[in-house]
Each structure stands twice: as structure tokens, then as C-alpha cells.
C-alpha positions as CSV (number, residue, x, y, z in Angstrom):
1,M,89.3,106.5,94.0
2,S,86.7,103.8,94.1
3,E,83.7,104.0,91.7
4,T,81.9,100.9,93.0
5,N,78.5,101.1,94.7
6,D,79.9,99.7,97.9
7,A,82.4,102.6,98.3
8,R,82.3,104.8,101.4
9,V,83.9,108.0,102.3
10,A,85.8,108.0,105.6
11,V,88.3,110.0,107.6
12,I,91.2,108.1,109.2
13,S,92.6,110.1,112.0
14,I,96.1,109.4,113.2
15,I,97.8,110.8,116.3
16,V,101.5,110.3,116.0
17,E,103.2,110.1,119.4
18,E,106.5,108.5,118.3
19,P,108.1,110.0,115.3
20,G,109.8,106.7,114.5
21,C,106.6,105.3,113.2
22,V,106.2,108.0,110.5
23,P,108.0,106.1,107.7
24,A,105.7,103.1,108.2
25,I,102.7,105.4,108.1
26,N,103.9,107.0,104.9
27,E,104.5,103.5,103.4
28,I,100.9,102.4,104.2
29,L,99.4,105.6,102.9
30,H,101.5,105.4,99.7
31,A,100.3,101.9,99.1
32,A,96.7,103.1,99.5
33,A,97.2,106.2,97.2
34,D,94.4,105.2,94.8
35,S,91.8,105.4,97.6
36,I,93.0,108.6,99.2
37,I,91.1,111.8,98.4
38,G,93.5,114.0,100.5
39,R,95.5,114.2,103.6
40,M,96.5,116.9,106.1
41,G,99.2,116.8,108.7
42,I,99.5,119.2,111.6
43,P,102.5,119.2,113.9
44,Y,101.6,120.1,117.5
45,R,105.0,121.1,118.8
46,E,103.8,122.0,122.3
47,K,102.7,118.5,122.9
48,N,105.4,116.8,120.8
49,I,102.8,115.0,118.6
50,S,101.5,115.2,115.1
51,I,97.9,114.8,113.8
52,I,97.2,113.4,110.4
53,S,93.8,113.3,108.8
54,V,93.3,111.1,105.7
55,V,90.1,111.2,103.7
56,V,89.5,108.0,101.7
57,D,86.8,106.8,99.2
58,A,86.9,103.0,99.0
59,P,85.0,99.9,99.9
60,Q,84.6,99.4,103.6
61,D,87.0,96.4,103.6
62,V,89.7,98.5,102.0
63,I,89.2,101.3,104.5
64,S,89.3,98.7,107.4
65,N,92.5,97.2,106.0
66,I,94.2,100.6,105.8
67,S,93.1,101.7,109.3
68,G,93.9,98.2,110.7
69,R,97.4,98.3,109.4
70,L,97.9,101.9,110.7
71,G,96.4,100.9,114.1
72,R,98.9,98.1,114.6
73,L,101.8,100.5,114.5
74,S,103.4,101.2,117.8
75,G,103.6,105.0,118.5
76,A,100.3,105.9,116.7
77,T,96.7,106.0,117.7
78,V,94.2,105.6,114.9
79,K,90.4,106.1,114.7
80,T,88.1,106.0,111.6
81,A,84.8,107.8,111.0
82,Y,82.6,106.6,108.2
83,S,80.1,108.6,106.2
84,K,76.5,107.3,106.4
85,K,76.2,107.3,102.6
């Protein structure tokens, strides 16, 4: 986790609509493990999707890089919410 003054806390929300993109998601998150506070995944079987929430503590450019890489994956929708502090 980041200890610099420019670090922010954010939640990266991922809706997985195509299971084939899950290995790429896991690879990106594994590479960012030092910035991740925690993650939670919920399968929503009735809609055949999964929802993943990832809480990160890192400089904004690192968070943007992670969410940008995730957002470019086909089969997933990604949004990021930042803390105000």
C-alpha cells in the first residue's frame, strides 16, 4: 500500500459479462497487489455476470493505470470512485 502523500483510496468496480476475460482481470490485479487493500467478488448467476469490487490505496496515476487496463478488456465494464481525501 502506498504511504506517499499523494495516495488516494478508491474502489474499482468491475462487472464481468464474459467469463473469458477473468484470467486477464486476475493478471492485472495480481500485478497491482501492492496497492490493493482488498477485493470482493460476487457471482450473480441469475444474470450470468460477476461483480468484483477492488479497494486500492495508491497515487492517482497508479489507480488510473489499473482501471484503464481493466477498462480496455473486452467483456468487462469498469468504473472507479475516488475518496475525497
